[in-house]
SEKOLLUM-945626 format. One record per residue: residue number from 0; residue in three letters; x, y, z of N, C-alpha, C, CB in turn. Coordinates in steps of 0.02 Angstrom, whole numbers, plus 50000, padded with zeros to 5 digits. Glycine has a CB too. Layout:
<recs>
(NUM; "ALA"; (X; Y; Z); (X; Y; Z); (X; Y; Z); (X; Y; Z)),
...
</recs>
This chain:
<recs>
(0; "MET"; (48672; 50369; 50665); (48702; 50322; 50713); (48762; 50360; 50735); (48720; 50249; 50682)),
(1; "ILE"; (48799; 50348; 50769); (48872; 50375; 50804); (48925; 50328; 50783); (48873; 50377; 50891)),
(2; "ILE"; (48953; 50347; 50736); (49024; 50294; 50708); (49088; 50321; 50768); (49058; 50320; 50597)),
(3; "LYS"; (49120; 50276; 50786); (49175; 50275; 50820); (49233; 50253; 50775); (49166; 50234; 50878)),
(4; "ILE"; (49290; 50295; 50777); (49350; 50282; 50745); (49394; 50276; 50808); (49372; 50337; 50690)),
(5; "LYS"; (49429; 50191; 50804); (49467; 50175; 50871); (49535; 50166; 50838); (49439; 50102; 50918)),
(6; "HIS"; (49579; 50185; 50895); (49660; 50166; 50889); (49673; 50103; 50887); (49702; 50188; 50942)),
(7; "ARG"; (49715; 50077; 50825); (49732; 50010; 50811); (49753; 49964; 50860); (49776; 50010; 50770)),
(8; "TYR"; (49798; 49989; 50907); (49814; 49960; 50958); (49772; 49977; 51036); (49882; 49974; 50956)),
(9; "THR"; (49769; 50028; 51055); (49737; 50029; 51129); (49660; 50031; 51105); (49763; 50104; 51182)),
(10; "ASN"; (49614; 50020; 51057); (49551; 50036; 51071); (49531; 50101; 51085); (49533; 50003; 51115)),
(11; "GLU"; (49571; 50142; 51098); (49544; 50223; 51119); (49510; 50249; 51060); (49608; 50282; 51139)),
(12; "VAL"; (49449; 50288; 51064); (49417; 50314; 51020); (49460; 50382; 50994); (49349; 50325; 51047)),
(13; "ILE"; (49474; 50372; 50939); (49511; 50430; 50918); (49466; 50474; 50878); (49573; 50410; 50878)),
(14; "TYR"; (49416; 50472; 50856); (49336; 50512; 50819); (49291; 50482; 50819); (49328; 50530; 50749)),
(15; "SER"; (49246; 50516; 50847); (49177; 50485; 50836); (49125; 50563; 50804); (49145; 50446; 50929)),
(16; "CYS"; (49086; 50535; 50769); (49021; 50583; 50738); (48964; 50548; 50722); (49036; 50621; 50669)),
(17; "GLU"; (48910; 50582; 50708); (48851; 50555; 50679); (48868; 50549; 50598); (48784; 50605; 50697)),
(18; "ALA"; (48867; 50480; 50580); (48866; 50461; 50506); (48825; 50397; 50492); (48941; 50450; 50480)),
(19; "LYS"; (48816; 50402; 50447); (48776; 50330; 50414); (48846; 50271; 50405); (48730; 50351; 50314)),
(20; "THR"; (48897; 50281; 50382); (48938; 50233; 50369); (49011; 50261; 50403); (48935; 50216; 50289)),
(21; "ILE"; (49060; 50213; 50388); (49144; 50229; 50410); (49168; 50284; 50360); (49202; 50154; 50400)),
(22; "ARG"; (49155; 50261; 50294); (49172; 50305; 50242); (49147; 50371; 50260); (49147; 50282; 50177)),
(23; "GLU"; (49085; 50386; 50280); (49070; 50460; 50288); (49103; 50494; 50349); (48993; 50469; 50294)),
(24; "ALA"; (49112; 50449; 50400); (49132; 50468; 50469); (49215; 50495; 50444); (49125; 50393; 50534)),
(25; "VAL"; (49244; 50439; 50409); (49324; 50468; 50388); (49312; 50531; 50343); (49375; 50406; 50338)),
(26; "GLN"; (49276; 50530; 50302); (49275; 50605; 50277); (49270; 50665; 50310); (49230; 50613; 50241)),
(27; "LYS"; (49209; 50640; 50353); (49201; 50708; 50402); (49264; 50742; 50441); (49152; 50688; 50461)),
(28; "ALA"; (49301; 50670; 50462); (49369; 50680; 50491); (49415; 50727; 50455); (49402; 50617; 50495)),
(29; "VAL"; (49418; 50695; 50405); (49472; 50722; 50346); (49458; 50810; 50328); (49456; 50668; 50261)),
(30; "LYS"; (49387; 50822; 50319); (49367; 50900; 50315); (49377; 50930; 50371); (49297; 50916; 50299)),
(31; "GLU"; (49378; 50898; 50434); (49388; 50944; 50505); (49457; 50933; 50517); (49342; 50920; 50577)),
(32; "ASN"; (49513; 50916; 50488); (49579; 50910; 50485); (49596; 50872; 50556); (49612; 50982; 50473)),
(33; "VAL"; (49557; 50809; 50556); (49579; 50778; 50620); (49615; 50719; 50597); (49520; 50759; 50672)),
(34; "SER"; (49670; 50701; 50628); (49727; 50643; 50613); (49695; 50591; 50644); (49809; 50653; 50643)),
(35; "LEU"; (49692; 50538; 50583); (49676; 50479; 50613); (49717; 50423; 50605); (49620; 50464; 50597)),
(36; "SER"; (49790; 50453; 50615); (49856; 50408; 50623); (49839; 50351; 50680); (49926; 50459; 50649)),
(37; "ASN"; (49862; 50291; 50667); (49854; 50229; 50699); (49774; 50214; 50719); (49900; 50229; 50763)),
(38; "SER"; (49734; 50240; 50659); (49667; 50213; 50661); (49663; 50137; 50633); (49622; 50262; 50619)),
(39; "ASN"; (49614; 50105; 50662); (49599; 50039; 50624); (49531; 50031; 50594); (49609; 49982; 50669)),
(40; "LEU"; (49550; 50036; 50521); (49484; 50045; 50478); (49478; 49989; 50432); (49482; 50112; 50436)),
(41; "ARG"; (49524; 49930; 50452); (49511; 49876; 50396); (49450; 49867; 50370); (49526; 49814; 50415)),
(42; "ASN"; (49426; 49830; 50320); (49396; 49800; 50293); (49335; 49854; 50276); (49389; 49741; 50326)),
(43; "SER"; (49353; 49919; 50251); (49311; 49956; 50254); (49294; 49984; 50183); (49329; 49998; 50299)),
(44; "ASP"; (49250; 50012; 50152); (49230; 50029; 50100); (49227; 50112; 50097); (49170; 49992; 50090)),
(45; "PHE"; (49275; 50126; 50040); (49302; 50188; 50040); (49288; 50208; 49973); (49374; 50193; 50058)),
(46; "ARG"; (49248; 50172; 49931); (49251; 50195; 49864); (49221; 50260; 49840); (49225; 50149; 49830)),
(47; "ASN"; (49250; 50307; 49799); (49231; 50355; 49775); (49240; 50424; 49835); (49162; 50334; 49748)),
(48; "SER"; (49282; 50395; 49890); (49303; 50446; 49928); (49343; 50507; 49921); (49325; 50421; 49963)),
(49; "ASP"; (49341; 50553; 49936); (49378; 50610; 49935); (49414; 50617; 50007); (49333; 50671; 49915)),
(50; "LEU"; (49484; 50601; 50000); (49520; 50581; 50063); (49574; 50628; 50047); (49543; 50498; 50073)),
(51; "ARG"; (49582; 50684; 50010); (49630; 50735; 49999); (49649; 50773; 50076); (49597; 50790; 49940)),
(52; "ASN"; (49721; 50775; 50087); (49750; 50797; 50145); (49737; 50755; 50210); (49729; 50864; 50154)),
(53; "SER"; (49709; 50709; 50193); (49703; 50653; 50259); (49776; 50622; 50278); (49649; 50580; 50236)),
(54; "ILE"; (49766; 50614; 50349); (49831; 50604; 50394); (49812; 50535; 50429); (49847; 50673; 50455)),
(55; "LEU"; (49830; 50468; 50391); (49819; 50405; 50406); (49889; 50352; 50416); (49773; 50385; 50351)),
(56; "ARG"; (49933; 50400; 50425); (50009; 50364; 50441); (49978; 50310; 50504); (50083; 50435; 50478)),
(57; "ASP"; (50031; 50251; 50481); (50031; 50193; 50559); (49958; 50157; 50550); (50031; 50247; 50658)),
(58; "SER"; (49919; 50172; 50504); (49854; 50150; 50511); (49848; 50080; 50479); (49806; 50200; 50480)),
(59; "ASP"; (49792; 50055; 50507); (49768; 49971; 50478); (49703; 49974; 50426); (49738; 49915; 50554)),
(60; "LEU"; (49726; 49982; 50367); (49668; 49993; 50312); (49669; 49931; 50267); (49681; 50065; 50264)),
(61; "SER"; (49689; 49868; 50290); (49696; 49821; 50245); (49609; 49797; 50225); (49748; 49760; 50281)),
(62; "HIS"; (49635; 49765; 50170); (49558; 49727; 50140); (49508; 49784; 50133); (49519; 49664; 50200)),
(63; "SER"; (49526; 49855; 50117); (49473; 49903; 50109); (49466; 49910; 50029); (49493; 49976; 50148)),
(64; "ASP"; (49422; 49960; 50017); (49410; 49965; 49945); (49410; 50036; 49932); (49344; 49931; 49920)),
(65; "PHE"; (49459; 50067; 49909); (49479; 50136; 49883); (49463; 50154; 49818); (49546; 50145; 49887)),
(66; "THR"; (49430; 50109; 49789); (49407; 50125; 49713); (49392; 50204; 49694); (49335; 50084; 49698)),
(67; "ASN"; (49427; 50239; 49661); (49409; 50299; 49626); (49409; 50350; 49689); (49334; 50292; 49583)),
(68; "SER"; (49456; 50342; 49730); (49462; 50389; 49789); (49522; 50428; 49781); (49465; 50354; 49857)),
(69; "ASP"; (49516; 50508; 49796); (49581; 50547; 49806); (49604; 50548; 49862); (49581; 50607; 49792)),
(70; "PHE"; (49666; 50525; 49857); (49726; 50543; 49914); (49774; 50598; 49900); (49774; 50482; 49926)),
(71; "THR"; (49758; 50653; 49858); (49809; 50709; 49853); (49832; 50741; 49924); (49777; 50766; 49809)),
(72; "HIS"; (49887; 50745; 49929); (49923; 50792; 49979); (49911; 50738; 50042); (49884; 50880; 49990)),
(73; "SER"; (49895; 50666; 50053); (49889; 50639; 50107); (49954; 50610; 50144); (49843; 50596; 50096)),
(74; "ASP"; (49955; 50590; 50193); (50012; 50556; 50227); (49987; 50493; 50260); (50046; 50602; 50281)),
(75; "LEU"; (50004; 50438; 50212); (49999; 50374; 50227); (50058; 50324; 50241); (49964; 50354; 50181)),
(76; "ARG"; (50096; 50360; 50262); (50161; 50307; 50279); (50164; 50269; 50338); (50225; 50342; 50285)),
(77; "ASN"; (50179; 50218; 50333); (50189; 50152; 50374); (50115; 50119; 50390); (50233; 50170; 50449)),
(78; "SER"; (50079; 50132; 50342); (50001; 50106; 50355); (50009; 50043; 50316); (49931; 50160; 50324)),
(79; "ASP"; (49953; 50011; 50336); (49951; 49925; 50301); (49893; 49926; 50262); (49942; 49853; 50361)),
(80; "PHE"; (49903; 49932; 50198); (49842; 49931; 50146); (49850; 49863; 50110); (49843; 49997; 50089)),
(81; "THR"; (49875; 49812; 50148); (49876; 49745; 50112); (49803; 49725; 50091); (49907; 49687; 50160)),
(82; "ASN"; (49799; 49694; 50038); (49739; 49669; 49997); (49691; 49717; 49973); (49700; 49621; 50035)),
(83; "SER"; (49713; 49780; 49975); (49658; 49840; 49960); (49661; 49853; 49886); (49675; 49915; 50002)),
(84; "ASP"; (49608; 49885; 49861); (49591; 49890; 49797); (49596; 49977; 49784); (49515; 49853; 49785)),
(85; "PHE"; (49633; 49995; 49743); (49652; 50074; 49720); (49627; 50094; 49663); (49724; 50089; 49710)),
(86; "THR"; (49593; 50049; 49619); (49587; 50064; 49559); (49568; 50135; 49554); (49545; 50023; 49530)),
(87; "ASN"; (49592; 50171; 49483); (49572; 50233; 49465); (49579; 50287; 49527); (49501; 50226; 49438)),
(88; "SER"; (49625; 50268; 49586); (49634; 50307; 49639); (49702; 50373; 49616); (49654; 50249; 49706)),
(89; "ILE"; (49692; 50434; 49663); (49739; 50483; 49642); (49787; 50492; 49703); (49704; 50550; 49619)),
(90; "PHE"; (49849; 50482; 49696); (49897; 50499; 49752); (49946; 50556; 49744); (49937; 50440; 49765)),
(91; "ARG"; (49930; 50600; 49709); (49965; 50661; 49700); (50004; 50693; 49758); (49921; 50705; 49677)),
(92; "ASN"; (50057; 50700; 49762); (50094; 50721; 49809); (50082; 50697; 49876); (50092; 50780; 49806)),
(93; "SER"; (50075; 50622; 49882); (50056; 50600; 49944); (50126; 50557; 49973); (49983; 50553; 49935)),
(94; "ILE"; (50125; 50538; 50036); (50191; 50517; 50058); (50164; 50441; 50086); (50232; 50574; 50120)),
(95; "LEU"; (50200; 50387; 50042); (50188; 50323; 50049); (50234; 50286; 50077); (50175; 50300; 50000)),
(96; "THR"; (50292; 50312; 50107); (50347; 50290; 50128); (50331; 50234; 50188); (50389; 50350; 50148)),
(97; "ASN"; (50361; 50172; 50166); (50349; 50110; 50217); (50284; 50083; 50228); (50369; 50127; 50284)),
(98; "SER"; (50242; 50091; 50180); (50176; 50068; 50179); (50183; 50002; 50160); (50132; 50104; 50136)),
(99; "ASN"; (50137; 49957; 50182); (50120; 49900; 50147); (50067; 49888; 50100); (50112; 49860; 50186)),
(100; "PHE"; (50073; 49884; 50038); (50027; 49876; 49976); (50023; 49804; 49950); (50054; 49922; 49915)),
(101; "THR"; (50049; 49764; 49992); (50055; 49682; 49957); (49977; 49657; 49931); (50086; 49615; 50028)),
(102; "ASN"; (49986; 49640; 49875); (49917; 49607; 49844); (49868; 49659; 49839); (49884; 49546; 49889)),
(103; "SER"; (49901; 49716; 49837); (49845; 49778; 49820); (49834; 49776; 49745); (49875; 49862; 49842)),
(104; "ILE"; (49775; 49826; 49719); (49768; 49822; 49648); (49777; 49908; 49637); (49689; 49782; 49621)),
(105; "PHE"; (49815; 49928; 49599); (49832; 50008; 49565); (49802; 50017; 49492); (49923; 50022; 49555)),
(106; "SER"; (49773; 49965; 49476); (49735; 49977; 49398); (49724; 50049; 49398); (49654; 49934; 49385)),
(107; "ASN"; (49747; 50092; 49351); (49739; 50157; 49319); (49743; 50212; 49379); (49666; 50159; 49278)),
(108; "SER"; (49793; 50193; 49421); (49790; 50248; 49484); (49853; 50294; 49452); (49809; 50209; 49578)),
(109; "GLU"; (49849; 50353; 49503); (49896; 50409; 49464); (49943; 50416; 49533); (49850; 50497; 49432)),
(110; "ASN"; (50013; 50442; 49507); (50054; 50471; 49531); (50071; 50453; 49611); (50038; 50530; 49516)),
(111; "LEU"; (50085; 50385; 49600); (50114; 50347; 49651); (50183; 50370; 49685); (50122; 50282; 49623)),
(112; "ASP"; (50186; 50421; 49728); (50247; 50449; 49746); (50288; 50390; 49785); (50235; 50517; 49791)),
(113; "LYS"; (50346; 50387; 49757); (50403; 50349; 49802); (50386; 50271; 49793); (50399; 50373; 49891)),
(114; "THR"; (50353; 50254; 49745); (50333; 50181; 49728); (50335; 50190; 49648); (50249; 50153; 49762)),
(115; "THR"; (50385; 50130; 49636); (50383; 50117; 49566); (50344; 50062; 49548); (50443; 50107; 49541)),
(116; "LYS"; (50308; 50051; 49499); (50293; 49974; 49479); (50294; 49978; 49398); (50209; 49943; 49511)),
(117; "LEU"; (50321; 49907; 49378); (50340; 49910; 49312); (50267; 49851; 49275); (50437; 49879; 49304)),
(118; "PRO"; (50264; 49877; 49233); (50197; 49838; 49196); (50205; 49772; 49172); (50171; 49875; 49133)),
(119; "ILE"; (50227; 49719; 49239); (50255; 49656; 49214); (50190; 49602; 49239); (50340; 49639; 49250)),
(120; "TYR"; (50167; 49566; 49213); (50120; 49515; 49261); (50156; 49466; 49312); (50076; 49465; 49214)),
(121; "CYS"; (50126; 49465; 49364); (50153; 49423; 49408); (50103; 49410; 49455); (50213; 49448; 49436)),
(122; "ARG"; (50088; 49338; 49495); (50041; 49345; 49533); (50034; 49386; 49584); (50032; 49301; 49550)),
(123; "TRP"; (50097; 49414; 49611); (50097; 49450; 49671); (50107; 49519; 49661); (50145; 49426; 49715)),
(124; "SER"; (50078; 49560; 49704); (50102; 49620; 49711); (50189; 49659; 49707); (50075; 49625; 49768)),
(125; "HIS"; (50197; 49683; 49654); (50275; 49702; 49658); (50294; 49783; 49650); (50315; 49661; 49595)),
(126; "GLY"; (50347; 49790; 49671); (50376; 49877; 49646); (50439; 49884; 49700); (50302; 49958; 49665)),
(127; "ILE"; (50445; 49942; 49688); (50508; 49964; 49721); (50478; 50022; 49776); (50568; 49997; 49660)),
(128; "THR"; (50506; 50011; 49840); (50467; 50064; 49878); (50562; 50090; 49903); (50390; 50026; 49956)),
(129; "ASN"; (50555; 50163; 49940); (50599; 50183; 49967); (50677; 50188; 49918); (50595; 50143; 50025)),
(130; "GLY"; (50665; 50194; 49859); (50729; 50195; 49817); (50762; 50136; 49803); (50775; 50232; 49845)),
(131; "ASN"; (50751; 50087; 49856); (50816; 50028; 49861); (50781; 49958; 49880); (50881; 50049; 49930)),
(132; "LEU"; (50708; 49949; 49895); (50698; 49896; 49909); (50633; 49877; 49854); (50690; 49894; 49984)),
(133; "ILE"; (50658; 49799; 49840); (50604; 49782; 49798); (50570; 49738; 49826); (50618; 49762; 49736)),
(134; "HIS"; (50497; 49740; 49823); (50457; 49706; 49841); (50403; 49644; 49803); (50437; 49750; 49865)),
(135; "ILE"; (50404; 49599; 49809); (50368; 49548; 49780); (50326; 49502; 49828); (50414; 49509; 49743)),
(136; "GLY"; (50254; 49526; 49815); (50226; 49496; 49865); (50238; 49522; 49941); (50243; 49433; 49856)),
(137; "CYS"; (50238; 49471; 49991); (50250; 49497; 50054); (50337; 49501; 50072); (50208; 49448; 50105)),
(138; "GLU"; (50382; 49488; 50024); (50460; 49498; 50031); (50482; 49540; 49999); (50501; 49449; 50018)),
(139; "LYS"; (50515; 49592; 50058); (50537; 49661; 50025); (50614; 49656; 50050); (50489; 49738; 50056)),
(140; "ARG"; (50670; 49662; 49986); (50738; 49653; 50005); (50773; 49700; 49945); (50761; 49567; 50009)),
(141; "LYS"; (50829; 49712; 49982); (50866; 49749; 49931); (50904; 49699; 49874); (50920; 49796; 49971)),
(142; "ILE"; (50934; 49725; 49832); (50968; 49687; 49775); (51011; 49636; 49802); (51009; 49732; 49728)),
(143; "LYS"; (51060; 49655; 49834); (51094; 49598; 49861); (51071; 49545; 49905); (51138; 49618; 49888)),
(144; "ASP"; (51016; 49560; 49942); (50985; 49524; 49979); (50941; 49468; 49933); (50948; 49568; 50023)),
(145; "TRP"; (50906; 49503; 49875); (50882; 49457; 49828); (50924; 49409; 49786); (50850; 49492; 49789)),
(146; "ASP"; (50985; 49452; 49765); (51041; 49390; 49748); (51074; 49335; 49791); (51098; 49419; 49728)),
(147; "LYS"; (51066; 49347; 49841); (51087; 49303; 49890); (51020; 49253; 49896); (51109; 49345; 49962)),
(148; "PHE"; (50969; 49263; 49894); (50914; 49232; 49907); (50916; 49173; 49846); (50851; 49286; 49910)),
(149; "PHE"; (50925; 49197; 49775); (50920; 49165; 49716); (50970; 49113; 49700); (50919; 49210; 49668)),
(150; "ASN"; (51033; 49132; 49742); (51085; 49084; 49719); (51089; 49048; 49799); (51165; 49125; 49683)),
(151; "SER"; (51039; 49037; 49839); (51044; 49001; 49884); (50976; 48944; 49885); (51053; 49047; 49940)),
(152; "ASP"; (50973; 48897; 49935); (50910; 48860; 49935); (50841; 48878; 49972); (50928; 48804; 49958)),
(153; "GLU"; (50862; 48926; 50007); (50807; 48947; 50042); (50747; 48961; 50000); (50825; 49002; 50078)),
(154; "LYS"; (50688; 48941; 50050); (50623; 48923; 50008); (50570; 48990; 50038); (50587; 48827; 50029)),
(155; "LEU"; (50524; 48998; 49988); (50472; 49038; 50002); (50406; 48991; 50003); (50470; 49096; 49951)),
(156; "LEU"; (50354; 49023; 50014); (50291; 48988; 50008); (50289; 48949; 49928); (50226; 49048; 50020)),
(157; "THR"; (50306; 48993; 49879); (50312; 48962; 49814); (50377; 48921; 49801); (50306; 49014; 49764)),
(158; "GLU"; (50369; 48856; 49768); (50405; 48813; 49749); (50444; 48827; 49702); (50378; 48771; 49739)),
(159; "ARG"; (50519; 48825; 49708); (50573; 48844; 49658); (50547; 48784; 49599); (50665; 48836; 49694)),
(160; "GLY"; (50549; 48821; 49529); (50543; 48776; 49469); (50480; 48781; 49448); (50560; 48706; 49478)),
(161; "THR"; (50438; 48806; 49481); (50375; 48825; 49441); (50348; 48882; 49414); (50334; 48812; 49468)),
(162; "GLU"; (50312; 48889; 49376); (50294; 48948; 49324); (50289; 49014; 49369); (50216; 48935; 49280)),
(163; "GLN"; (50263; 49021; 49428); (50242; 49064; 49487); (50320; 49095; 49515); (50196; 49010; 49552)),
(164; "PHE"; (50381; 49039; 49538); (50441; 49064; 49549); (50471; 49085; 49480); (50483; 49013; 49587)),
(165; "LYS"; (50461; 49079; 49417); (50504; 49103; 49367); (50459; 49165; 49370); (50516; 49059; 49294)),
(166; "GLN"; (50407; 49186; 49377); (50378; 49250; 49365); (50397; 49298; 49430); (50296; 49241; 49354)),
(167; "ILE"; (50414; 49260; 49486); (50453; 49304; 49549); (50511; 49326; 49522); (50474; 49260; 49620)),
(168; "GLN"; (50559; 49279; 49495); (50624; 49291; 49480); (50623; 49345; 49418); (50662; 49222; 49465)),
(169; "ALA"; (50577; 49343; 49371); (50586; 49387; 49317); (50576; 49451; 49335); (50546; 49372; 49265)),
(170; "VAL"; (50515; 49457; 49387); (50500; 49532; 49411); (50567; 49552; 49440); (50434; 49540; 49472)),
(171; "TYR"; (50608; 49511; 49488); (50664; 49533; 49528); (50704; 49573; 49471); (50708; 49468; 49567)),
(172; "GLU"; (50717; 49527; 49421); (50775; 49529; 49377); (50757; 49603; 49328); (50781; 49447; 49328)),
(173; "ALA"; (50687; 49619; 49321); (50676; 49685; 49286); (50694; 49745; 49339); (50595; 49692; 49259)),
(174; "TYR"; (50666; 49738; 49399); (50682; 49790; 49442); (50757; 49809; 49439); (50660; 49772; 49510)),
(175; "LYS"; (50794; 49750; 49460); (50855; 49754; 49468); (50888; 49786; 49413); (50878; 49698; 49481)),
(176; "SER"; (50868; 49784; 49341); (50896; 49810; 49290); (50876; 49890; 49285); (50876; 49768; 49232)),
(177; "TYR"; (50804; 49910; 49314); (50788; 49973; 49326); (50841; 50005; 49367); (50723; 49977; 49355)),
(178; "LEU"; (50846; 49977; 49435); (50865; 50015; 49476); (50940; 50020; 49470); (50840; 49997; 49536)),
(179; "THR"; (50960; 49963; 49433); (51062; 49971; 49420); (51061; 50019; 49369); (51118; 49888; 49383)),
(180; "PHE"; (51021; 50026; 49324); (51028; 50085; 49271); (51016; 50155; 49293); (50981; 50074; 49216)),
(181; "LEU"; (50968; 50166; 49346); (50953; 50222; 49380); (51016; 50242; 49422); (50891; 50211; 49422)),
(182; "ASN"; (51054; 50210; 49454); (51101; 50220; 49487); (51171; 50221; 49461); (51092; 50183; 49528)),
(183; "LYS"; (51178; 50231; 49407); (51234; 50219; 49360); (51277; 50300; 49364); (51198; 50195; 49271)),
</recs>
């Protein structure tokens, strides 16, 4: 069957080929050095994919399964990977700048360039991006902005005083200490 990969905003066909699945079509495009920037590939199954050297910047890949996939030397910047699974995936020398990994799973993944994740339990995805933004869930802020938030009455979806809110603050304090020490 003919699979068409479309632009995420214009719906224009970026790439089409004979393939059985989206996964197979994307792998063909990558092997042919086709840029899939701005593609709409959300809700796709990419398990065990060879996506080395792929160009997927500015794409919507949310709610997708990338378990055991290889992204070595890939350009993934500015893409939306919300709620995706990257268990056992490889990111050697990949560009992830400004990508959204909210609620994504990275168990046993390797070489997450420009992303720092501390092994702390929290209900929400968390890490450091761009060297100075601490993200917890869908919130991304600099240290001064997090400090201002915790010293205010500003609300998130998570109620203050709950166990989940304590996790948010604990994760923040850990990343704050990490960044403060590195920037001495």
